[in-house]
C-alpha positions in Angstrom: 4.7 -22.3 -13.3 2.2 -21.7 -10.5 1.9 -18.4 -8.7 2.9 -17.9 -5.0 -0.2 -15.7 -4.5 -3.5 -17.1 -3.4 -6.3 -16.3 -5.9 -8.8 -13.6 -5.3 -12.0 -14.6 -3.4 -13.9 -14.2 -6.7 -11.5 -16.6 -8.5 -11.7 -19.1 -5.6 -15.5 -19.0 -5.8 -15.3 -19.5 -9.6 -13.1 -22.5 -9.1 -15.6 -24.0 -6.7 -18.5 -23.4 -9.0 -16.9 -24.2 -12.3 -14.5 -27.0 -11.7 -15.8 -30.6 -11.5 -13.6 -33.6 -10.7 -13.5 -36.7 -12.9 -11.7 -39.9 -11.9 -10.7 -42.8 -14.1 -9.4 -46.1 -12.7 -6.8 -48.4 -14.1 -9.2 -50.6 -16.0 -10.4 -47.4 -17.9 -6.7 -46.9 -19.0 -5.7 -50.4 -19.7 -4.5 -49.9 -23.3 -4.1 -47.3 -26.1 -7.7 -47.8 -27.1 -8.9 -47.1 -23.6 -6.7 -44.0 -23.4 -8.3 -42.6 -26.5 -11.8 -43.4 -25.2 -10.9 -41.5 -21.9 -9.6 -38.6 -23.9 -12.8 -38.5 -25.9 -14.9 -38.6 -22.7 -12.8 -35.8 -21.2 -13.2 -33.5 -24.2 -16.9 -34.3 -24.6 -18.2 -34.7 -21.1 -15.8 -32.6 -19.0 -15.8 -28.8 -18.7 -12.9 -26.8 -20.1 -11.5 -26.2 -16.5 -12.4 -29.6 -15.0 -9.8 -31.7 -13.3 -9.2 -35.4 -14.0 -7.8 -37.8 -11.4 -6.2 -41.0 -12.8 -5.0 -44.3 -11.4 -2.1 -46.3 -12.8 -2.8 -47.8 -16.2 -4.1 -51.4 -16.2 -2.3 -53.6 -13.8 0.8 -51.3 -13.4 0.6 -51.1 -9.6 0.5 -54.9 -9.3 3.5 -55.1 -11.7 5.4 -52.6 -9.5 4.6 -54.6 -6.3 5.7 -57.8 -8.0 9.1 -56.2 -9.0 9.6 -54.9 -5.4 8.8 -58.3 -4.0 11.1 -60.1 -6.4 14.1 -57.7 -6.1 15.6 -59.3 -2.9 15.1 -63.0 -3.6 14.9 -63.2 -7.4 16.8 -60.3 -8.9 16.9 -61.7 -12.4 13.2 -62.3 -12.4 12.7 -58.7 -11.1 14.8 -57.4 -14.0 12.6 -59.4 -16.4 9.5 -57.9 -14.8 10.9 -54.4 -15.0 11.7 -54.8 -18.7 8.2 -56.0 -19.3 6.8 -53.0 -17.4 9.0 -50.6 -19.5 7.8 -52.2 -22.8 4.2 -51.8 -21.6 4.5 -48.2 -20.6 6.6 -47.1 -23.6 4.4 -49.1 -25.9 1.5 -46.9 -24.8 3.5 -43.8 -25.5 4.5 -44.9 -28.9 1.0 -45.9 -29.9 -0.7 -42.7 -28.6 1.8 -39.9 -29.4 3.9 -38.7 -32.3 6.3 -35.9 -33.1 7.5 -33.5 -30.3 5.1 -34.8 -27.6 6.3 -38.4 -28.3 10.0 -37.3 -27.9 9.3 -35.3 -24.6 7.2 -38.0 -22.9 9.6 -40.8 -24.0 12.6 -38.9 -22.7 10.9 -38.5 -19.3 10.1 -42.2 -19.4 13.7 -43.2 -20.2 14.9 -41.1 -17.2 12.4 -42.8 -14.9 13.4 -46.3 -16.0 17.1 -45.4 -15.7 16.4 -44.5 -12.1 14.5 -47.8 -11.7 17.5 -49.7 -13.1 19.8 -48.0 -10.6 17.5 -48.9 -7.8 17.2 -52.5 -9.0 21.0 -53.1 -8.7 21.3 -51.1 -5.5 22.9 -48.0 -6.8 20.0 -45.8 -5.7 17.6 -45.9 -2.7 14.0 -45.4 -3.4 11.2 -46.0 -0.9 8.4 -48.5 -1.6 5.8 -45.7 -1.6 7.7 -43.6 -4.1 8.1 -46.6 -6.4 4.4 -47.3 -6.3 3.7 -43.6 -7.1 5.2 -43.9 -10.6 2.1 -45.7 -12.0 -0.1 -42.7 -11.4 2.6 -40.3 -12.5 3.0 -42.1 -15.9 -0.8 -42.2 -16.4 -1.3 -38.4 -15.7 1.7 -37.4 -17.9 0.6 -39.6 -20.8 -3.1 -38.6 -20.8 -2.2 -34.9 -20.6 0.1 -35.3 -23.6 -2.6 -37.1 -25.5 -5.1 -34.3 -24.9 -2.5 -31.7 -25.9 -1.9 -33.6 -29.1 -5.6 -33.5 -29.8 -5.8 -29.8 -29.4 -7.0 -29.5 -25.8 -5.4 -27.2 -23.3 -4.1 -29.7 -20.7 -1.3 -30.3 -18.3 -0.6 -32.8 -15.5 -0.1 -32.2 -11.8 1.8 -34.5 -9.4 -0.5 -34.5 -6.3 2.6 -34.6 -4.1 3.2 -30.9 -5.1 0.1 -29.7 -3.2 -1.4 -32.6 -1.2 0.4 -33.0 2.1 -0.4 -35.2 5.1 0.9 -36.6 8.4 2.1 -40.2 8.2 -0.2 -42.8 9.7 -1.8 -46.1 8.8 -4.2 -43.9 6.8 -2.4 -40.6 6.1 -4.0 -37.6 7.9 -4.4 -34.8 5.3 -3.2 -31.3 6.2 -6.4 -29.7 4.8 -5.5 -26.0 5.0 -2.0 -26.2 3.5 -3.2 -28.6 0.8 -6.1 -26.3 -0.1 -3.9 -23.3 -0.3 -1.3 -25.0 -2.4 -3.9 -26.4 -4.8 -5.7 -23.0 -5.2 -2.3 -21.3 -6.0 -1.7 -23.9 -8.7 -5.1 -23.6 -10.3 -5.6 -19.9 -9.9 -3.6 -18.6 -12.9 -5.0 -21.1 -15.4 -8.7 -20.8 -16.1 -9.7 -23.0 -19.1 -7.0 -25.6 -18.4 -7.8 -29.2 -17.9 -5.4 -30.6 -15.3 -4.7 -34.3 -15.0 -3.9 -35.2 -11.4 -2.3 -38.3 -9.9 -4.5 -40.2 -7.6 -3.4 -42.5 -4.8 -0.4 -40.4 -3.6 0.4 -37.5 -1.4 3.5 -36.1 0.4 4.5 -36.1 4.0 4.3 -32.7 5.6 7.7 -31.3 6.3 9.8 -34.1 4.7 8.2 -34.4 1.2 8.3 -38.2 1.4 5.8 -40.0 -0.7 2.8 -41.4 1.1 0.1 -43.7 -0.3 -3.6 -43.2 0.3 -4.2 -47.0 0.1 -5.7 -49.2 -2.5 -8.8 -47.6 -3.9 -7.0 -44.4 -3.0 -7.8 -42.8 -6.3 -11.5 -42.6 -5.6 -10.7 -41.0 -2.3 -8.2 -38.7 -4.0 -11.0 -37.4 -6.3 -13.5 -36.6 -3.5 -10.6 -35.2 -1.4 -9.4 -32.8 -4.1 -13.0 -31.9 -4.9 -13.5 -31.0 -1.2 -10.4 -28.9 -1.1 -11.8 -26.6 -3.8 -15.4 -27.1 -2.6 -16.5 -28.6 -5.9 -20.1 -29.4 -6.6 -19.6 -32.7 -8.4 -17.2 -35.6 -8.6 -17.8 -38.1 -11.4 -16.2 -41.5 -10.9 -15.9 -43.3 -14.3 -15.8 -47.1 -14.0 -16.3 -50.1 -16.2 -19.9 -50.4 -14.8 -22.9 -48.1 -15.4 -23.3 -46.9 -11.8 -24.4 -48.8 -8.7 -26.5 -51.8 -9.5 -29.3 -53.5 -7.7 -26.8 -56.4 -7.1 -23.3 -57.4 -8.2 -23.6 -58.1 -11.9 -20.8 -60.7 -11.6 -23.1 -62.7 -9.3 -26.6 -61.9 -10.4 -28.1 -61.6 -13.9 -30.6 -59.0 -15.0 -29.5 -56.3 -12.5 -30.4 -52.7 -13.1 -28.4 -49.5 -12.5 -29.9 -47.2 -9.8 -30.5 -43.5 -10.8 -29.9 -42.2 -7.2 -28.6 -43.2 -3.8 -28.7 -41.1 -0.6 -25.4 -40.6 1.2 -26.5 -42.9 4.0 -27.4 -45.7 1.6 -24.1 -45.4 -0.3 -22.0 -45.3 2.8 -23.8 -48.4 4.2 -23.3 -50.2 0.9 -19.5 -49.3 1.0 -19.3 -50.4 4.6 -20.8 -53.8 3.8 -18.1 -54.4 1.2 -19.6 -53.3 -2.1 -16.8 -53.3 -4.8 -18.1 -50.1 -6.5 -17.1 -47.5 -3.8 -14.6 -47.6 -0.9 -15.8 -46.2 2.4 -13.0 -43.6 2.5 -14.4 -42.1 -0.7 -17.1 -40.4 1.4 -15.0 -39.1 4.3 -14.1 -35.7 2.9 -17.4 -34.9 1.2 -19.5 -31.8 1.9 -22.8 -33.6 1.8 -24.9 -30.5 1.5 -23.0 -29.3 -1.7 -21.3 -32.2 -3.4 -22.8 -34.9 -5.6 -20.9 -38.1 -6.6 -21.8 -39.5 -10.0 -20.8 -43.0 -10.9 -20.8 -43.6 -14.7 -19.5 -46.1 -17.2 -16.5 -45.2 -19.3 -17.3 -48.2 -21.6 -20.9 -47.1 -22.4 -21.1 -43.4 -21.8 -24.7 -43.1 -22.8 -25.9 -45.6 -20.2 -27.6 -44.5 -17.0 -25.5 -43.2 -14.1 -26.0 -43.3 -10.4 -26.0 -39.9 -8.6 -25.1 -40.0 -4.9 -26.2 -37.0 -2.9 -28.4 -35.6 -0.2 -32.1 -35.9 -1.0 -34.8 -34.2 1.0 -37.1 -37.3 0.9 -36.0 -40.8 0.3 -38.7 -43.5 -0.1 -38.6 -46.5 2.2 -37.2 -49.0 -0.3 -34.6 -51.7 -0.5 -32.4 -50.7 -3.4 -29.3 -53.0 -3.4 -28.9 -56.7 -2.6 -25.2 -57.1 -1.5 -23.4 -60.2 -0.3 -20.0 -61.4 1.0 -18.9 -65.0 0.6 -16.2 -65.4 3.4 -17.3 -64.0 6.7 -15.6 -64.9 10.0 -17.2 -64.7 13.5 -15.2 -63.7 16.6 -16.8 -64.1 20.0 -15.9 -62.8 23.5 -17.7 -63.7 26.7 -19.6 -60.6 28.0 -17.9 -61.0 31.4 -14.5 -60.1 29.7 -15.4 -56.4 29.6 -11.9 -55.1 29.4 -11.1 -57.4 26.5 -14.3 -56.3 24.7 -13.4 -52.7 25.3 -9.9 -53.1 23.9 -11.2 -55.2 20.9 -13.7 -52.5 20.0 -11.0 -49.9 20.5 -9.3 -51.0 17.4 -11.9 -48.9 15.5 -12.2 -51.8 13.0 -16.0 -51.8 12.4 -17.6 -55.2 12.1 -20.3 -55.9 9.6 -22.6 -56.6 12.6 -22.3 -57.4 16.2 -24.7 -58.9 18.7 -25.0 -60.6 22.2 -26.4 -64.1 22.5 -28.3 -64.4 25.7 -28.1 -68.2 25.8 -24.3 -68.3 25.9 -23.6 -64.7 27.2 -21.2 -64.2 24.3 -20.8 -61.1 22.1 -20.2 -61.9 18.5 -18.5 -59.8 15.8 -18.8 -60.6 12.0 -15.9 -59.5 9.8 -15.1 -60.2 6.2 -11.9 -62.2 5.7 -10.1 -59.1 4.3 -9.7 -58.0 8.0 -8.4 -61.3 9.2 -4.7 -60.5 9.0 -5.1 -57.4 11.1 -7.4 -59.0 13.7 -5.1 -62.1 14.1 -2.1 -59.9 14.5 -3.9 -57.9 17.2 -5.0 -61.1 19.0 -1.5 -62.4 19.0 -0.3 -59.5 21.0 -3.5 -58.6 23.0 -5.2 -62.0 23.8 -2.5 -64.1 25.5 -5.2 -66.3 27.1 -7.0 -67.0 23.9 -10.4 -65.8 25.1 -11.4 -64.6 21.6 -12.8 -67.4 19.6 -12.8 -67.5 15.8 -15.2 -69.5 13.6 -15.1 -69.3 9.8 -17.4 -70.7 7.1 -20.1 -68.0 7.3 -21.5 -65.6 4.6 -23.6 -62.5 4.5 -26.5 -61.2 2.5 -27.8 -57.7 3.1 -30.5 -55.4 1.6 -29.5 -51.7 1.6 -32.1 -48.9 1.4 -33.5 -46.0 3.4 -35.8 -46.9 6.3 -35.4 -50.5 5.4 -37.8 -52.0 8.0 -40.6 -49.9 6.4 -39.9 -51.3 2.9 -41.9 -53.9 1.2 -38.9 -56.1 0.7 -37.9 -56.4 4.4 -40.4 -59.2 5.1 -39.3 -61.0 1.9 -35.7 -61.0 2.9 -36.4 -62.1 6.4 -38.6 -65.0 5.2 -36.0 -66.1 2.6 -33.2 -65.9 5.2 -35.1 -68.1 7.6 -35.2 -70.8 4.9 -31.4 -70.8 4.8 -28.9 -71.7 7.6 -29.6 -68.4 9.4 -27.1 -67.5 12.1 -28.4 -64.0 12.8 -30.7 -61.4 11.3 -30.2 -57.8 12.2 -31.0 -54.2 11.1 -28.0 -51.8 11.1 -27.9 -49.1 13.7 -28.6 -46.4 11.0 -31.7 -48.4 9.8 -30.3 -48.5 6.2 -29.7 -52.2 5.9 -31.1 -55.5 6.9 -28.3 -58.1 7.3 -28.4 -61.9 7.5 -25.4 -63.9 8.6 -25.7 -67.4 7.1 -23.8 -70.6 8.1 -23.3 -71.6 4.5 -21.6 -70.8 1.3 -23.5 -68.6 -1.1 -24.2 -69.6 -4.7 -25.3 -67.3 -7.5 -28.6 -69.2 -8.0 -29.7 -68.3 -4.5 -28.7 -64.7 -5.0 -30.5 -64.6 -8.4 -33.7 -66.0 -7.0 -33.6 -63.7 -4.0 -32.9 -60.7 -6.2 -35.9 -61.5 -8.4 -38.2 -61.9 -5.4 -37.0 -58.7 -3.7 -37.3 -56.4 -6.8 -39.6 -58.2 -9.2 -37.8 -56.6 -12.1 -39.0 -56.7 -15.6 -38.4 -59.8 -17.7 -35.2 -59.6 -19.8 -35.1 -60.3 -23.5 -32.0 -60.8 -25.5 -31.9 -60.2 -29.3 -29.7 -61.8 -31.9 -29.7 -60.0 -35.3 -28.8 -62.0 -38.3 -28.1 -59.8 -41.3 -26.5 -56.4 -41.2 -27.3 -55.2 -44.7 -29.6 -52.4 -45.7 -32.6 -53.6 -43.7 -30.5 -54.7 -40.7 -28.7 -51.3 -40.6 -31.9 -49.4 -40.9 -33.6 -51.4 -38.2 -30.7 -51.1 -35.7 -30.9 -47.4 -36.1 -34.6 -47.5 -35.5 -34.2 -49.7 -32.4 -31.7 -47.4 -30.9 -34.0 -44.4 -31.4 -36.9 -46.3 -29.7 -35.0 -48.3 -27.1 -36.1 -46.4 -24.1 -39.8 -46.8 -25.0 -39.3 -50.5 -25.7 -37.8 -51.0 -22.3 -40.8 -49.7 -20.4 -42.2 -53.2 -19.8 -39.2 -55.5 -20.5 -35.5 -55.2 -20.4 -34.5 -55.8 -24.1 -30.9 -55.9 -25.2 -29.2 -56.5 -28.5 -26.8 -59.3 -27.6 -25.4 -60.1 -31.0 -25.1 -58.9 -34.6 -24.0 -61.3 -37.3 -23.5 -61.5 -41.0 -22.9 -64.7 -42.9 -19.4 -65.2 -41.5 -18.8 -63.0 -38.5 -20.5 -62.4 -35.2 -20.3 -59.7 -32.5 -21.6 -61.1 -29.3 -21.9 -59.3 -26.0 -24.4 -60.7 -23.4 -24.4 -57.4 -21.5 -25.7 -55.7 -24.7 -23.8 -54.4 -27.7 -23.2 -50.6 -27.8 -25.2 -49.4 -30.8 -23.4 -46.1 -31.0 -21.0 -46.4 -33.9 -21.9 -50.1 -34.0 -20.6 -50.6 -37.6 -17.1 -49.6 -36.5 -17.4 -51.7 -33.4 -18.5 -54.7 -35.5 -15.4 -54.5 -37.7 -13.2 -54.4 -34.6 -14.9 -56.9 -32.3 -16.7 -59.4 -34.6 -15.2 -62.9 -34.8 -15.8 -65.8 -37.2 -18.6 -68.1 -36.1 -20.6 -71.1 -37.2 -24.4 -70.7 -36.7 -25.0 -74.3 -35.7 -22.3 -74.0 -33.0 -23.7 -70.7 -31.8 -27.1 -72.5 -31.3 -25.5 -74.6 -28.5 -24.3 -71.5 -26.8 -27.3 -69.2 -26.9 -29.5 -71.1 -24.5 -27.1 -70.1 -21.8 -27.5 -66.4 -22.5 -28.3 -64.4 -19.3 -31.9 -63.5 -20.2 -35.4 -64.8 -19.6 -36.2 -64.9 -23.4 -34.2 -64.9 -26.6 -35.3 -63.6 -29.9 -33.6 -64.2 -33.3 -34.4 -61.5 -35.8 -33.7 -63.0 -39.3 -33.0 -60.2 -41.8 -31.3 -62.4 -44.3 -32.5 -64.1 -47.5 -30.8 -67.3 -46.6 -32.3 -70.7 -47.1 -29.7 -72.3 -44.8 -30.8 -70.0 -42.0 -34.4 -70.9 -42.7 -33.5 -74.6 -42.4 -32.3 -74.0 -38.8 -35.7 -72.5 -37.6 -36.6 -75.9 -36.0 -33.3 -75.8 -34.1 -33.9 -72.1 -33.0 -37.3 -73.1 -31.6 -36.0 -76.3 -30.0 -33.3 -74.2 -28.2 -35.9 -71.9 -26.7 -35.7 -69.0 -29.1 -38.5 -66.9 -30.7 -38.1 -65.7 -34.3 -39.0 -62.5 -36.0 -38.4 -63.0 -39.7 -38.1 -60.8 -42.8 -36.7 -63.9 -44.6 -39.3 -65.5 -46.8 -37.5 -68.8 -47.2 -39.0 -70.5 -44.1 -42.6 -69.5 -44.7 -42.4 -70.6 -48.3 -40.2 -73.7 -47.8 -41.2 -77.1 -49.1 -44.2 -78.4 -47.4 -42.3 -81.0 -45.4 -39.8 -78.4 -43.9 -42.6 -75.9 -43.3 -44.6 -78.5 -41.3 -41.5 -79.5 -39.3 -41.0 -75.8 -38.5 -44.5 -75.4 -37.4 -44.5 -78.6 -35.4 -41.4 -77.8 -33.4 -42.6 -74.2 -32.9 -45.9 -75.4 -31.3 -44.2 -78.2 -29.4 -41.8 -75.7 -27.7 -44.4 -73.0 -27.5 -42.3 -70.4 -29.3 -43.4 -67.3 -31.2 -42.8 -66.7 -34.9 -43.7 -63.3 -36.4 -43.1 -62.6 -40.0 -45.3 -59.8 -41.1 -42.6 -58.2 -43.3 -42.3 -61.2 -45.5 -45.4 -60.1 -47.4 -46.1 -56.4 -48.0 -43.0 -55.1 -46.1 -44.5 -52.9 -43.4 -48.2 -53.4 -44.3 -50.3 -55.1 -41.6 -51.5 -58.0 -43.9 -50.4 -60.8 -41.7 -52.0 -59.1 -38.6 -55.3 -58.6 -40.5 -55.5 -62.2 -41.7 -54.8 -63.6 -38.2 -57.3 -61.2 -36.6 -60.1 -62.3 -39.1 -59.4 -65.9 -38.5 -59.2 -65.6 -34.7 -62.5 -63.6 -34.8 -64.3 -66.5 -36.6 -64.3 -65.2 -40.2 -63.4 -67.6 -43.1 -61.3 -66.1 -45.8 -62.3 -67.2 -49.3 -59.7 -65.6 -51.6 -56.8 -63.2 -51.6 -55.6 -61.6 -54.8 -53.6 -58.5 -55.8 -50.2 -57.2 -56.7 -47.7 -58.8 -54.2 -44.5 -57.4 -55.5 -43.3 -53.8 -55.2 -40.8 -54.4 -58.0 -43.4 -55.7 -60.5 -45.7 -52.9 -59.4 -43.1 -50.4 -60.3 -42.3 -52.0 -63.7 -46.0 -52.3 -64.8 -47.1 -49.0 -63.6 -44.3 -47.4 -65.7 -44.8 -49.7 -68.7 -47.0 -47.9 -71.2 -46.1 -49.6 -74.5 -43.9 -46.7 -75.5 -40.9 -47.4 -73.3 -39.1 -50.7 -73.9 -39.7 -53.1 -71.0 -36.0 -54.0 -70.9 -35.1 -50.4 -70.4 -37.4 -50.3 -67.4 -35.8 -53.4 -66.0 -32.4 -51.8 -66.3 -33.6 -48.6 -64.6 -35.3 -50.6 -61.8 -32.1 -52.6 -61.2 -29.9 -49.4 -61.2 -32.2 -47.8 -58.6 -32.3 -50.8 -56.4 -35.9 -51.9 -57.0 -35.0 -55.4 -58.2 -32.9 -58.2 -56.7 -29.3 -58.1 -58.0 -30.4 -60.8 -60.5 -33.7 -59.4 -61.9 -34.8 -62.9 -62.9 -35.6 -63.5 -59.2 -38.4 -61.0 -59.7 -39.3 -61.6 -63.3 -39.5 -65.4 -62.8 -42.2 -64.6 -60.1 -40.3 -66.8 -57.5 -40.4 -63.9 -55.0 -44.2 -63.6 -55.5 -44.7 -67.3 -55.2 -43.0 -67.3 -51.8 -45.3 -64.5 -50.7 -48.4 -66.3 -52.0 -47.4 -69.5 -50.2 -46.9 -67.6 -46.9 -50.3 -66.0 -47.2 -52.1 -69.2 -48.2 -50.5 -71.2 -45.4 -51.6 -68.5 -42.9 -55.2 -69.1 -44.0 -54.7 -72.8 -43.4 -54.2 -74.2 -46.9 -51.9 -77.1 -47.5 -50.0 -75.7 -50.4 -46.6 -76.4 -52.1 -44.8 -75.0 -55.0 -46.1 -77.6 -57.4 -49.7 -76.6 -56.5 -49.3 -73.1 -57.9 -49.8 -72.2 -61.6 -46.8 -70.0 -62.4 -46.4 -68.0 -65.5 -43.2 -66.1 -65.3 -41.7 -63.5 -67.7 -38.3 -65.1 -68.3 -38.1 -67.1 -71.5 -36.7 -70.6 -71.2 -33.6 -69.7 -73.2 -32.6 -67.0 -70.7 -33.1 -68.9 -67.5 -29.8 -70.8 -67.2 -27.5 -68.0 -68.5 -25.0 -66.2 -66.3 -26.2 -62.9 -65.0 -24.0 -60.9 -67.4 -25.2 -63.0 -70.4 -28.8 -62.5 -69.3 -28.4 -58.8 -69.0 -26.8 -58.6 -72.4 -29.9 -60.3 -73.9 -32.4 -58.5 -71.8 -34.0 -57.0 -74.9 -35.3 -60.4 -75.8 -38.1 -59.5 -73.3 -39.3 -56.6 -75.3 -41.2 -58.3 -78.2 -43.3 -60.6 -76.0 -44.0 -57.8 -73.5 -45.0 -55.4 -76.3 -47.4 -58.1 -77.6 -49.0 -58.5 -74.2 -49.5 -54.7 -74.0 -51.2 -54.5 -77.4 -53.5 -57.5 -76.7 -54.6 -55.9 -73.4 -55.2 -52.5 -75.1 -57.6 -54.1 -77.6 -59.8 -55.0 -74.6 -59.3 -51.5 -73.1 -57.2 -53.1 -70.4 -53.6 -53.1 -69.2 -51.4 -56.0 -68.2 -50.5 -56.5 -64.5 -48.6 -59.3 -62.8 -51.1 -60.7 -60.3 -51.1 -63.3 -57.6 -54.3 -65.0 -56.5 -55.4 -67.7 -54.1 -58.9 -69.0 -53.5 -60.7 -71.8 -51.8 -63.7 -73.3 -53.6 -65.5 -76.4 -52.3 -62.6 -77.0 -49.9 -60.1 -77.0 -52.8 -57.3 -74.5 -53.2 -56.5 -72.7 -56.4 -53.4 -70.6 -56.8 -51.8 -68.8 -59.7 -49.2 -66.2 -60.4 -48.9 -64.5 -63.8 -50.0 -61.7 -66.2 -53.7 -60.7 -66.2 -55.4 -58.1 -68.2 -57.2 -55.6 -65.9 -59.6 -52.8 -66.8 -58.1 -49.4 -66.8 -60.8 -48.3 -64.4 -59.9 -50.9 -61.8 -58.1 -49.8 -58.7 -55.4 -52.4 -59.4 -54.3 -50.4 -62.4 -54.0 -47.1 -60.7 -51.4 -47.6 -58.1 -48.3 -45.6 -57.2 -45.3 -47.3 -58.8 -44.0 -49.7 -56.1 -47.3 -50.0 -54.3 -48.7 -53.4 -53.2 -52.4 -54.1 -53.0 -54.2 -57.1 -51.4 -57.9 -57.7 -52.0 -59.4 -60.0 -49.4 -62.9 -61.7 -49.8 -64.3 -63.6 -46.8 -67.6 -64.5 -45.2 -67.7 -61.0 -43.6 -66.2 -59.2 -46.6 -68.2 -60.7 -49.3 -70.1 -57.9 -51.2 -67.2 -55.5 -50.7 -63.7 -56.8 -50.1 -61.2 -55.8 -47.5 -58.4 -53.9 -49.3 -54.9 -53.3 -47.9 -52.5 -51.2 -49.9 -49.4 -49.2 -49.5 -45.6 -49.3 -50.2 -44.5 -52.9 -50.6 -40.8 -52.4 -50.6 -38.1 -50.2 -49.1 -35.7 -50.6 -46.2 -37.4 -48.0 -44.0 -40.9 -49.5 -44.2 -39.5 -53.0 -43.9 -37.4 -52.0 -40.8 -40.6 -50.4 -39.4 -42.4 -53.7 -40.0 -39.7 -55.6 -38.1 -40.0 -53.0 -35.3 -43.8 -53.6 -35.2 -43.3 -57.3 -34.9 -40.9 -56.8 -32.1 -43.4 -54.6 -30.2 -46.0 -57.3 -30.7 -43.7 -60.0 -29.4 -42.4 -58.0 -26.4 -46.0 -57.4 -25.3 -46.6 -61.1 -25.3 -43.3 -61.8 -23.4 -43.7 -59.0 -20.8 -45.6 -61.3 -18.5 -44.6 -64.9 -18.0 -47.2 -67.5 -19.2 
């Protein structure tokens, strides 16, 4: 129970300084998952004494209005709608609560719907406003119970118990009595999170329910914040703040970090869907800040609206309205003009045309019903003329005429069916009234010209195994730095059978859990037809699979406008005919293909080879140890330990492929050798390479289990190789080499005996080494060595490729 005593001045000041307001709209509370997300936000991002203002869950208010409308003419349909609403509300309760809290909230819900049933059949009278208030009441009660269940001190407050007003078209708040009642309610409960109903208040004296209007919950939040003189109100929406344009109409918008009060109010006045003009009415501009944040992606940028000492002359937001209507009155009809303007309904713009001596007013169609009703009673002689079919585009920002974008907007507007171009009286917007319908292509082009934003790049990740998981974590850590020059977003993550696709960018926090919940079955060839329509300037496919079927689609990726970063060796080592097709399509469509990690994991081998060739050098030969797996095996093989035991150990520790024959047969090394040789310019295929693998013929076709059971068959031939090498004071190493002599290519993969003093025999187990001879590196070779396997270094190599590619894409060709 609340105290009847007003808190002490010290407690009142603590309330003002410590309590912030948070507001969540209906879309943030649409289902049980959304409620849990809001509860997590409240516990993690709200202070222990903060207040939360809530709207009705999902489309509850619309459902209530539909029931009210159907009650008189379609009572059976109204009963069906009411039953559906009850199932929805009580379904939320059952899914979110359990035990005693479930019983208490469900009992209250049953009482509410019993009263609704009585109203429906005429046994009880309930006013429309009170019926509409139930949506907010149910939301506040349920969220408070959910927080209590999770161990948070929380309770709910029906705003009608403290917020009183005089009845009017827009209720006039009784500020002093409302403030006193609220402070009395809050005073005894420091450390309590109160959940408050938005949208509703009570009539002073009678206690009747009054509504604050649609979008009234935003207004409720700033109003309640002003009553306690709070420093901040955070409005949580399904968007990350205020954007440079409406993201439903324009692609590649960005969220703005700050807006000045004048900019935000002008944006709201011109019909922006983010904030309603009434939201700003009660605000103490010298003290309060309004923060607009996304409840869907909490880590995303927010927009802070406040009073800033200096605001740069800059256009910040391109806003638009599709259906604008002009009303005109002859300037001689002064009395009619005075009465029309006395409605206090503010037009988007107004002006006088000297040629016709008419004064024009531009309104959005949302005001048509009110204006037409007024004209029906006040303009008997039909002197006010109405013309529809217009639209509006406006650029909002401080000192707009001084901004660089002002001339751009004026020039572009002149190229359209311009009816009028004006600057608002407060100098925070430039407004063009057009005699045409708007289309999103025009808005997108204008947005790009006004702001010249960074190019946008979408990324599809194929493969979410060890390397994919490691790289996604690395990308998340470096995302801000990568976005300095381009706007890069992960739009999709896929494995062999399921795809999580979100063109606005997938949320990488807890992405594994989100993938399991949101991924759907897909077919890659069908996805290829969809991706070219992705809302971005460029699209990159990052292939982290080992799939031959994915490699076969590389020509289609390129033909559909996508660039490729590949850790998959199958394309670069494909049969010569497929490889040439890939390269031909790549060059025809001018796409990029980076694949440094296919040879040497994160080592810069590919970059070094390309730099030498571009600089005019001619590479004569490349040799070395291309496999981290074989490096590990032979560096640990000393003739004393059985080779089969080393293979088993390497497999157990994840150094080999699941089937070690992929490594022992040298197929993996051959792929790497083909990639390197083709980079140099050689025309080379599998049949051109001399391959001497380590798997005897009788073991090649066995099942994996049978092969592992007979693994010891490798020991005798491997021991013999060791002993032969020792007789020459050498050791065996599995080498790959490629050379060009007299314009002819020579390539081989197999065991070679290397002097114990050679650098090739003194590697760290798992290390790769590449020895390059060229015209420039003739007497002394260029040597590149380092770890040749491991998910961290491979993920780092993929990240390096992405940095390289983004640098190329940052500026259009």
